[in-house]
N, C-alpha and C positions, 0 to 999 in steps of 0.2 A: 728332447724338450719335454717338460713335464705338462701334465694335463691342467694344472693350475694356471700356468701362463697362456694356455691356449684358450681358456674360457674368455679371456679379455681381448682376444684377436678377432672377435665378431661384433660388429656394430649395426645399428639400425640406420638404413639410408633413408632419412626423413623426406629428402627430395623425391626419392623413388616412391616412398610410401604415399605422399600426398599427391604425386602425379597421377596416381591411380584414380583419383577422383575425376580428373579431366578426361581420363581415357574412358571411363564408364559413366560420363555425364548423361548419355542418352537413356541408359538403363535406369539411373537415378531419377532422371526427369519423368520417365514413364511410370516408375513406381510411385513417385509423388503425386502425379496426376491421377493414377488409378485410385490411390487411397483417398485423395482430396475429393474425387468424383463420388466414391462410395459414401464418404462422410456427408457430402452434400445431399446425396439422395436419401440416406438414412435420416437425416435432419428434416428434409423437406416432407417425407412421407410419415414421419413420426407423429404420434398424436399430441396435439396441443394441450397444454395444462395451464390453467390461470390461478392466480394466487390473490387472495384478499385478506385484509387484516383488520381486525376490531380491537380497539384499546379500551380496557375497563380501568378506571381509577378507583383505588381503595382508599376512601376517605369518609369521615362522618357526615352523614346527611341530615342530622338533627338541627332544627332552627333555634335560634336564640329565643324565639317566643314560645316554643313548645318544649324546650329543654326541661327535664325534671328539676324541681326546686333544689334538690340536694347536690346536683352536679355543679362544678366549678368551671371555670374559663378554659381549663385543659381539654374540655370537649371539643373545642375548635381544632385541636391538632390531630394529625393522623393517628390511628389507633393501632396500627400493625407494624411490626418490625420486619426485618428480612425473612425470619422463619415464618412469620404470620403470612406474609406475601407468598412464600413457597407453599404453605398449607392451601391457600385459596386456589393456587395453580393446580394442585392435585384435585380439589373439589370441582374445579371447572371442567377438568378432563375425566370426571368420573362417569361410570357406566350409567348411573341414574339420569344425569343430564343429557348424555348422548342419546339415550333411548327416548327421552322426551322429545328431542329435536327431530330424530329420525321419524317418529310417529307423527309428529306435526307436519313435517315436509313431505311425508310419504316416500322416504328414500328407498324402502324396500321394493318399490315398484320401478326402480331405475336400473338398468343393466350395470351402470358404473359401480353400484354398491352391491349388487347381488349377481354373481356370475352365472346362476342357474337360468337366469333370463337371457334368452337368444344364445344359448350355449351352442357353440360351433360343433360341427360333425366330428372334427379331429378330436376335440376334447371328450365327446361322448364315446368315441372309439377307444381312446386311452383309459377311460373309466371302465369300459367293458372288458378290456384286456387286463385290467388290474394295475396298470402302470401309472395311474393317477387316482388320487383319493376322490371319492363321490362327495362333492359339496352338499348334496341333499342330506347327508348324514349329519350335518351341522345345522342347528336351528337357525331360522331366518335372522333373528335379532342378532345372534353372534356373528353371522356372516356380515351384516351390515356394520356392526360395531367394529370388527376387524378392519373393514375398508375405511371407516371413518378414522380410526386411529392411525392408519398409514397415511392419511392425507392431512391430519390434524397436528398442529404444533402450538402448544400453549406454554409460555415462558414469561418470566418476570423481567421487565426492562431493568438493566443494571443501574443502581444508585437511585431508583425511583420507587414509587408505589403504584406502578402501572403495570398491568398484566396485558400482554398481547396475544391475541387469538388468531392464528393463521390457518387457512384452510385452502387446499388446492383442489381443483376440479376441472373436468373437461368443459363444463358449461360456466361461463363467466358469471351469469346471474346467480347460479347456485353457489359458486365460490364466495360470493358477497352475502348471500342470504344466510348461509349455514353459521358462519361466525357471529353474525348479529343475533341469530336464533339462540346460539349457545349462550352469549351474554345475557340475553333477556331471560332465558331459563335459569341461569345462575342467580340473577338479581331476584327473580320470583321465588327461587328456592330459599334464598336468604330471608326474604320477607315472610315466607310461611314459617321458617324456623324461629323468627323473632315473634310472630303471632303465637305460636304455640308456646313459647316461653312466657309471653305476657299472660295468656290464659292460665298457665299453671301458676304464675305468681298471684293472680287474682283469686284463684281457688285456694291458695294457701293462706292468704291474708285475711279472708272473711271470718274463719273461726277464731283466729288469733285476736282480731279486733274485739270480738264479743267477750273473750276471756279478760282482756286488758281493761275494758270498760268496767267491769265488775270490780276488779282490783282497785282501779282509780277511785271508784266511789267509796269503797271501804277506807281507803287511806285518807281521803279528805274528811270523811266523818270523825276519824280519830283526831285529826288536827283541830276540828271545831270543838269537840269535847274538851280537849286539854286547854284550849284557849279560854273556854268559859270557866273551867276550874281555877285557872291562874289569874282571872280577872285582868287579862291582857288585851287592852283595847288596841286594835289595829288601825293604822292610819292609811292614808292613800297608797303608800309605796309597799304594802304588806309588811309593815313593821308596827311596833309599839307606837302609841300616841306620844309618849315621852320622848322616845328616841326620834320620832318624826319632827317634834317641836324643836328638839336640840339641834337636829340638823338644819332645820330651816333657819333658827336664829343664828347658827354658826355661818351659814351661807350670807345671811343678811349682814352680820357683822363683817365679814370679809369684804363684802361689796361696799359698805360704808367706809371701811378703812382705805379701800382702794380709791374711791372718790375723794376722800380728804386728802390723800397723798397726792392725787392728780391735780386738785384745785391748788393746793399749796405750791406744787412744783410749777405749775402754769403762771401763778401770780408772781412767783419769785423770778421766772424767766422774763416776764413783762417788765417788772420792776428793774432788773438789770439793764434791759434794753433801753428803758427811759432814762436811767441814770448815766449810762455810758453813751448815750446819743446814737446807738446802733440802729439797724435796720429792723422794722417791724414786720417785714414781709414774711419772714420765716416762722412767725408764730401763727398756729391755726386759729386760735380763738380771735386774734386780731383781723385775720383775713376773713373770718366768717361774719363779721359785723357788716350790715347792709350799708350804714352810713359811711364806714371806712371805705368800702368798695366804690361808692359813688364819688367820695373825695379822691380816691386814686384815679378814677376815670377823669375827673376834671383836672387833676395834676397832669395827667398824660396829655390832655388837649392842650393845656397852657404851654407845656414844654414843646409841643409840636408847633404852636403858633410862634413862640420865641425862636425857634429854629428857622421858620419860614421868614419872619421878619429880619432875622440877622443876616439874610442873604442880600437884603436891599438897605437896611437901616443900621446906624451905628448903635453901640451899646447905650449911649446916653440919650437916645431918642425917647420921647415921652411914651410912646406905645410899648416900647421894650421895657422901660422902667415900670409902667403900669402892670405889665404882665408878670414881671419878676415880683412885684409887690404881691400880686394875688397868689403867686405860687407859694411865696413865704407864709401867706395866711393859711393856705391849704395845709402845709406842714405842720403849723401849730394846731390846727384843728384836729388833724390825724393823731398827734401826740396827746392832745386832751382826751379824745375818745379812748386811746389806749389806757390812760390812767383810769378812766371809768371802768373799763373792762377789769383792770387789775384790782380795784377795789371790790367789784362783784365777785371776783374769784376768791378774795380773801374772806368775804362773808360766807361764801358756800363752804370754805374749809372749816370755819368756826362752827357752822351749823352741823357738818359732818362729825366733827369732834365731839359735840354734845350728844349726838345720836349714838356714837361708838361707845361712850361711857355708859349709857342706858342699856345698850344691848349686851355688854359685858356682864352687867349685874343680873340680868335675865338668864343668860347661859349658865352662870354658876349655880343659880336656883335649880335649873333642869338637869344639871349633872347628877345631882344626888337621886332624883327620881329615875333617871335613865339607868344608873347603876343598879338599882334594885329590880328594875324590869328585865335587865339583861341577864340575871341568873335564871329567871324563869324562861327566858327566850331560848336557852340552850336546848331544853327538852322539846320545845316547840319546833325548833329549827330540824331536829332529827326527824320528826314526823313529817315535817313539810318536805325535806329532801326525798324520802321515800315516795311521798305522794307526787312530787314533781317529776322524778325519774319515771314513774309508771305513766304519768301523763304525757311526758315527752315521747316515750316509746309508742304510746297510743296515737299521738298526733302524727308521728312519722309513718306509722302503719296505715293510718287513715289517709294521709297524703299519697302514699304509694298506691293504695287500694284505689283511690278515686282516679289516679292517673292511668292505672293499668285497665280499670273499668271503662274509662272514657276512650282510651285507644282501642279497646276491644270492641266497644259499641260503634265507634267510627271507623273502625278498621284502618287506623293510622299507625303503621309500622315502618318508619324510615329505614332503609337499608344503607349500610356503610359502603356503598359502592355505586358507581354510575358509569354510564358508556361515555367515555370522553371522546372517543373518535369512531363513529360507526364506519363499517366497511362500505367501499365504493366499488362498483362494478369494473374490474380490470378491462382496459382496452387491448392490451398486448399480452401475450402468453409469456410466462416466465421460462417455460421450457417447451421446445428446444430453441436455443439461440444459435441461429444457423451461422452467423458470422464468426463468433468465437469458436464454434465446434469445427468449422471448415478451416480456420486459421490454425488451431491446435492440431488438427489432423495432418495439415500441410507441413507444420513445423516438426511434428513427431516423425512423420514419415521421411522427411528429409534427413533428419538426425539419424534415424535408424538405418537409412540406406547408406549414409556416409560412414557410419560406424561399421556396418557390415562389410562394406567395401575395404575400409582400412584393415579390418581383422583378417579378411580373407587375403589381402595382399601381404599382411604380416606373417600369417601362418603358412602361407605357400612358400615363404623363403625368398621371393623375389625382392623383398625390401631389406634383406640382409646382405651386408657386404663385409669382406674381411677388413680388419683395422690395418692402419698404416704399420708395416713392418711385420705383419702376421706371417709366421712360418711354422709349419708342421713338419715333424720328422716323418719322412715318407716310410711307408711299410715296404720292406725289402721283399723283392720277388726273385726267385731263382728257377731256373729250368729244371724240372723233375722228370726222370724217365718214368714211363708208364708202370714199370716193374716196381717203382718205390711204393705205389699205393695199390698195386693189384694183389699184393700178398694177402691182405685181410679179405679179399673177395673170393668167392667161389669161381671155379673155372667156367661155370656156366654163364657168368655175367660180366664179362670183360667190357663189353660195349657200354653198359650202363655205368659201370665204375669210371671209365673214360669220360663219358659225357659229363657226369658229376664233377670230376676233377676239372674239366675245362670250365664249367660254369662257376665253380668256386674260385678259379683264378681270375675271373674277369673283375675289373674294378668296379665297385659300387658306391663310391663317394669321391669327391673331387680330388682329394689328396692322393688317392691311389693312382692317379694318372700321371703323377710326377715321375720323371725318369729316375731309375734306380741306378746305383753304382755297379759297374761291371764286376763280376766275380772271377777270380782267377780260374783258369782251366784246370789247375791242379787241385782245386777244392772239390768241385763237382763238374762232372762232364757227362751230358746227356748221350745215350747210345742212339736213340732214335729222335727224329725231328717230331716233337710235340709241342703243344701251346704251353707257355710257362704258366706255373702255378704258384700263388702267393705262399710264402713260407716264413715263419719267425726267423729272427736274426740268429737264433742259437743254432740253426741248421748250418750256418756257415762254417762251424767248426767240426763238421763231420769228417770222417776219413775219406781221402780220395778214393775213386773208383777207377778200375782198369778200363781202358778203352778197347773194345773188341775189334778184331780184325774185319775189314770189309769182306762180305760174302755176297754171292750172287742172289741167294735167297736170304732175306733178313731172319736171323734167328731170334728166338724169344729173348727179349731184353732181360738182362739179370743185372742188378746192381747190389753191391754189398753195403749195407748201412749198419753201423754199429748202435744206433740209437734203439732204445727198448720199444719204441712205438712208431707207427707209421704217421706221416704228416699229410693232411688233406687240405693244406692251404689255410689253416686256422690262424687267427691273430690272438695276441695276449689281451689282457684286461686293459692295459694303458692304451693300446691302439684302438680298441673297441670304444673307450671313452672319448678319445680324440675324434674318432668318426662321428659319434653323435653330436659332439659339440660343434664340429665344423659343418655338418650337414643341417643343423638346426632342427633335428628331429623332435617331435613332440611325444612320441611313443616308441617305446622299445620293447619288443615282445621276445621273451627268451623261452626256447623249447629245450627240455633236458631229457633226451630219450633214455639216458643211463640212470634216470632216477633222481632221488633226493641228494645223491653225493654230488651231482653236477650242477645243482642250483647255486653253488658258490659263485659261478660267473655273474649272475644277476646281481648278487649282494655286492661283490667287488666293484662291478661296473657303476652301480648306483652310487657307491661311496666315492668313487673316483670323480664322477661328474659333480656330486655334491661338494667336494673339496675344492672344486674348480670355481665355486660361487654360485652355481645355478640351484634353483629350488627343484629337488628331486623327491619323488615318492615312489615307493616300491610296493606294489600290489601282489600279494602272495595268493596264487589260485591253486596251489598244490593240495594235495589231500592231507598230507601229514604236517603241513606248516613248516617245511624244512627251509624256506627262505626267510621267514620272519622270526622263527625261534632264536636263531643265533643273534638277531638284532635286538630282541626284547628280553632274552634269557627267560622266557616263559611262553606258553602257549595258551594261557587263560585269559588273554585280553579279548574283547569283542572286536569283530572284523567284518569282512565281506559278507560272510553269511548272515550276521545279524542285520547288516544294512540291507541285504536282499529280502530278508524276512520281516522287514519293517519293525525291528526291535530296537534300533539305535539309529542315530542321525550321523551325519559326516563327522561332527566335532567329537562324537564318542568312539569312532572307530579309527581315527588317524592318531598314530603314536609317534614319538620321537625316537630315533635310533640311539641306543646307549653309547655308541662308539663313533658317531659322525653326526653331521648336520642334516642327514637324510631323514625323511619320514617314511612310515611304513604302515600299511593297512594288513594285518594278519588275517589268517583264515577265519577266526572268529569261533564262537562257542554255540551258535544256533544250530538247529537241525539241518544237516545238508540237504535232505530230501525237500524240506519245505522251502530252503533257499533257492534250489534249482528251479523250483516252479516259477520263480521270478527272474529267471536268467535273462529274459528279454530286456531287463532294465539295465544289463551290462553296458550296452553302447551309451545310454544316457549317463550313466555314472562315469564312464571313461571320458565322455565330452565334458563333464563338469570338472573332473580331475585335471585335464589337460588345460582347461582355462585357468585354474588356480595355480598350476606348476609349470615350470619350464619343461620338465621331462618326467614321464610317467613310465617306470620300468615294471613290466609284468612278467613274473615267473609262472609259467603254465605247466611245468613238470612235462612228463611224457605225453604231450598232446599232439593231435594231428592237425592238418590244414583246416578241417571242418571246425575243430574246437577253437582255433584261434581266429576264425573268420570274423566273428562279431566283436572282436577286440580291436581290429585295425581302423585306420582312418587316414586323413592326410598327414603327411610327414611322419610315416611309420617305418621303423627299422625292424626286421625279423632276425634273430640270432638263434643259432643252435649251439648249445653248451655241449662240450665233449671233454672226457678225460682220456679215453683211448680210441684210436681209430679202428673201431671193430665193425663187424657187419651190421650190428644194430644201429650204430650212429650213421653208418653209410646209407642203409635203407631208409632211415627216417629223413635224411637229408634230400635223397632222391625223390621221395614221396612229396616233401614240402615244395621242391623245385617243380616237379611235374604238376602240382596243384595250384600254381599260380604265384609262386614266391621265387622268382629267378634270382633276385638280389640277395638271397639268403647269405648270411656271413656267419662263419664258424669261429667261436671263441673258446678259449681254454684258460681256466684259472691257474693251471700249473706254471710255476716259475714266478708267481706273485706272492709277496709276503705282506699280509694286511697288517697295518699298525695296531689294530684293536684286537678283539677276540678272535680266536680262530674260527674258521668256517668249515662246514662238513666237507669231506673229500677223502677218498681212498688213498691219496698219495700226499707226501709232504710238499709244501709250496716251495721248498728250497730247491 
C-alpha cells in the first residue's frame, strides 16, 4: 500500500475533540474565574482617570458695527478651511501655550506632572543602580510638558470648524480646568498677535500719509492752474459750465417729453373708455379724483339698499325705482367728471409740447459751446485723474490709520475664535471601566482555555481516528538468531548487542502490532529461542540455514547468511513514512551516526510524507548541510543559523524543495559560533514550526541524546539512519536507548529509488 493512500486514512474525530471541553470543564472554569478575578482586582485598584473636553469654534468675531469700511459681507463667513483648522490645532498644542497653562495652574508642584515629587524608594534605588534614568537631569518645564502631552488630545471635529481639547487627569477638577485654561491662553495669544499686527500697521501708515498729503496738494494745484489758463468755468458736478447746462437742459427735455407722452396716453385711454362705455375703475387718474370717489361710495350704498329692498319689495315698487333712478344719475355724474379729467390731461399734453419745443432750441445752442469746452477738458481730466488717484489712496490710508489707531487706543482686537463649549467637571472616570474589562477578561480567558484544550486534545492524538477502510501494510517480522547480528559486535559485548536487538524488535507504533504472515521453515529457522526482531521483506529471500543437532550444552549459534550486511530490525523509507502518518507524529528526529551519507533517510522520508498530502518541513542541523543541499542544489541560502543569529525571519529561511512539495530550512550562511549562542531558542522555533506544519523532520547528523533533547516534544518520533550494521551504528543506537529513547526506530534508505535528484549515499539505491 502506498504512502499517498495512507495519508487519507486518518481523520479528526470532532466528537472526541469537542468532548474534551466537557471533560475539562472544571479546569476551564477555574482558569476563567482566576483570570476574571485578577482582572476585577486590577481594575478595582487601578488609578482612576477623568477626562474633560473644551470645544473652540473658529469663526470671525468682528461686529457689523465695527467692521472696517473696506470689508464686504463675506466677513460674516468662516475664514478658515480644513488646513487652517489643522494649523490652529498645532498652535493650541504648542509648547508656548502649554507652558503658560502650566505656570498659571502651578502644575510643576503636583506629583501627577512631576515624578520627582514624592518619588518612591524603589525608583530611587533603580536610579542609583543605573537601571533607570534620573528625571532630575531633565528640566522641570520639560518634565511637565511631557506629562501634559501624554494626557492632552487636540483634534479638529470632522466636517466642522470646531477644535476639541481633551485632557485626562486623576483630579476631575483639574481635568476640566486645564482644557479651559488652554483655550483661554490660545484666544489671548491670538488677540496679542492681532494687537501686534495692528500696531505695526499704524506705524507703517503714519509716514505714508504725510508723503501722500504733499503729493495730493501739488496735483490739485496743477489742476487749478490749468483751469484758469483754459477759462473753463466749473459747475457743481466738477464739469464745465456749458457741459453742465447742456446736461441739465437735456434732463429737463427728457422729463418734459415723458410728461407729455404720459398725459397724451392717459387722455387717450379715458377717451376710449368713455366712447366704448367701458369701466373707469382701472384708470388711476379717475380713481384719484375725490369727487369720483365720493360718487362711487354713494353708488355702492344705493346698490346695497336696492339689494336689501329686493328681498321684501318687487322691482316696480316706488322705493326701488327711486333708488335705481339715483343710481343712474350717479353713473352720469361719474362719466361727466371723467370727461373733465380727460380735457385737463389734453391741456397738460399741449403745454408740455410747447415746453419741449423751447428746450430743443436751447439744447442746440449749448451743443456748440460744449464742444469747444470739451477739447480743453481732455487735458484737465488727465490732471484731475492723477490728483484723484492720489487723493483716493490718501483717504484709504487715512481711514485705515484711524481704525488702527482707535483699536490700539481702545485695545479692541476681536479674535476669530470663541469657546463654544467649556469643559464640565466629570463625575465618572473614563478609565478603568470595570464592567467591560471584567467581561472582556472572562470572554478572552474562556476562549483561550477552550482553544488550548482543543489543541492539546488534537496534538495528543486522542482526537485522531483511522478513516473507514484504512488499512496499512504491516511490517514483516521474522525470528532472527542471535548470531545474525552478533557478527558486527565484539566478543566482549554480546549482552549489550542482544538487548539492543530485543528493543529494536519491539513494536513502537500501532500497525506494528498487527499479526504477520508466518514464514516457511525452509526460509529461515532460528537455532535458539530468542525474541523476534523486525526485518525488511527482502530478508525473506535469503538462503535457508541448516538446523543444528540438539546438544546437551547449547553451542554457539552460527547462521550462514549471504547478504552483504547484517540486519538490526531496520525499516525502509516507505515504512517509516507510513509510521509517521499513522501515529500522527508532529516531529521526526533523525540521527545519522555514519555521517552525511546517511542523511538521505531524512530527505526521502520527508518527501514521502509530503507526497502523501501533508505539510512537511525538513530542518537541516548538520554541520555540512548534507540534508538541505540536495534539495536546493546549493548551500548559499539563509537558514537556521541566520534565524538564530537574528539576521533573518522565518519567511527568509524557509525554502521549497526543488523536487517535491516539501519545504526545507538549510544550515544557513551566518557564523555558527554566534548562532550557537542562541541555541536556547531552538525549542521555541520547533514549537512555531510544528504549529505551522503537520510534520517537522529534523536531520541532526551524528548527534547524541543530549544534543537532540531540546528538539523533542509531544508526538515526537526518533529515527536512527543507517547504511551498514557496523559497530558505530550499534553503539549509537544503544546509547540512545539507554539515554531515554526506548522507542528508537532504525531506518535505511537502501532499496529506495527517489523520483527526483539523487541523494548522497555510498551505495546505489537499486
